[in-house]
N, C-alpha and C positions, 0 to 999 in steps of 0.2 A: 551341534551334532549331538545330541544328550547320548550318553552310554557307549561313545565310541571313544577309545582312550589310546592316544598316540602320545607317548612321552616326549616333550620337546623343553628343551632348558628354558626358552621363552618363545613368544609368539614371532621374535624377529627371524627365526630360522624359515619360517613359510614365506619365502619371497614372492613375489609377484602375486599379490592376492586378487589382483584384477585378472590376471591370466587364469587363476583357479576359478574364480565366478564365470567367466568365459567358456572355459573347459566344462564346469558344471553345467551351465545353462545349454551349451551345445547336446550335452549328453541327454538332459531332459526333454529336450525338443525333437532329438531323433528317435526313429522306430528302433525297435530291437534289432532288427538286422544289420544296422549301420553302428549299433552300441560298441563294437571292437576298434572301429576307426579312431575315437578319441580317447582311448584307453590311455595311451602313453601321456597324454596331456593330462588326463586325470591323475595319473600316477605320480606324475611330477609336482602334483598340489599335495596329493595325499602323502607322498614319500618323498621328502625333498632331497634333490641331489640324485635322483636315480641313475643318471648315467656316469656322473663323476664320481658316485660312491655316496652311501648313508651315512651322514653323522649321528653317532648314538651318544645317548648321555654320557657314556664312559670314553668318549672321544675314539672308540674303534670307528674303522670305516667298513661299511658292509655294501657290496653290490648285489642286485637282484642278477641272479644267473639263470641260463637256461637249466642247469640242474636242480636249482632251488625250485624252481616253477616245475619242472618234471617230478618233483617229491610231493608237490601238494595233490597229485593224482593217486599217490601211494594211500592215504588216509585223509579223512576230514580232520584229525587229531594234527597231523602235519601241516595241513593247510593252516589251521588255526594258531598253530605254534610260530609261525611265520607273521611278522608285522606287516608285511607288504601283501602276505596272501590274505590277512583279514581284511585290508583295504580293498582288494580286488573281488573277493567275495562279497563284502558288504555291498559293493556297487552293483553286483550282479542280482543279489537279492533285492535291491532297491528297484531294480528293472522290473522285478516278478512282485513288486510291492509287498514284500514279506522281511523287510530289512529288521523289523522288530526282533526278529530271532537272534540275529548275531549281536545286536545291541543289548538285548536282554543277557545272552551269554557273556558278552564282556562286560557288562555292569556286575555280573555275579562273580567274575573272575576278580574285578576290583575289589568287590564286596568283602571277598575273602581275606583280602590282604589289609582291611581296614583294622585301626586301633579300636579295642573294644569299647572305649569311652564315645567313639564316632558311629558305632554300629546302627544305634536307634534311628538316627537321621537319615542314613543312607538306606537302612531298610525300609523305612516309611516312603522314600523317593522312589524306591525300586517297586514298591508294592502300588503306588500311585500310578507311574509311568506304565507299567507292564501288566500288574496281575490282576488289579480290581476289575470287576466286571464292566465298567464304562471307561476302562483305562483307553488314552489316545492312542497307544502302541500295544494293545491287549495281545499278550501271547496265546499260541493255541493249546490250551490245556484243560482238562475235564473238569467238571464242576468239583468233584472230591477233591482233587489236588489244588484247585483254587483255592476252596475253603480251608484245607490244612495248610497252605502257605499263608494264607492271611493270619491264621492263628499263630503260626510261627514267626511272622513278623511283627506281631505285637510285642512278643519278649524275644528279641532278637539275638541268636548266636551266630557264628561263623557259618553254620551249616543250615541256615534257615531257608535258604534257596536252592538247596542242593538237589532235591526230588524234581522240582520246576526246571531247573537247569538242564538234568540229565534227559528230562523228556523233551525238552526244546531241542537238545544236540540230536537225540535220537531222529527227532522230525527232520532236521536238517540233513542229518547223515544219509537218511532213506530217501528222502525227497528232493531237496535242491541240490545238495551235493553231486548226484550223479548227472542232473541237469546242467550244472556248472562246468563239469569236465568236459560236455559235449558242446558247450556255449562258444561261439564266435569270441566272446570277450577272452576266454581262456587260451583258445587254440591260436588266435591272433598274436596274444602277448608271447605265448610260447615259441610260435612260428619266428616272429620278430627277433626274439633274443637268440633264438639257433641261427638264424640268417647273420646277425650280428656276430656271432661267434665264429662262423665259418668264414668271414672276411679276412 
């Protein structure tokens, strides 16, 4: 899944690849109204060990709580600051055929942390995948911004994609994010966690 960054020490942490494929397959086949039903299965694939706690690279354990999911509703910034929030929002955007927005945003976040000697290669990949006019995952930016971003990508710096990233963020914030908060995916997850907490 290009542009989607979940740090794992190694891929052996993703147990049950078959379960993941089955869960993703179900989600693809089901209609939007049933989307929330398989969200737990999907989350188990995207965020390993969600019920027993998530192992992070510095071996802390993080659990997905109702409080964290409630915080996602405070701002898009809080949603994207959460790794599991990114996963749930990505799946929602995928159901709306606009996952390129979060993939581009995440690719830009990763790009900013790139060592200077690797900037050129990454800038080229991001440009080809998301920015150029015939890109497979073309983001929705105007012609002037596309041209300006193309020029910056040819002589890349850590800020080459900042304007385009800001534009995509605003688009998600105004358009997709409010729909996400009203979606069955979000509301079912919140309800499930609140029910588990009250048991």
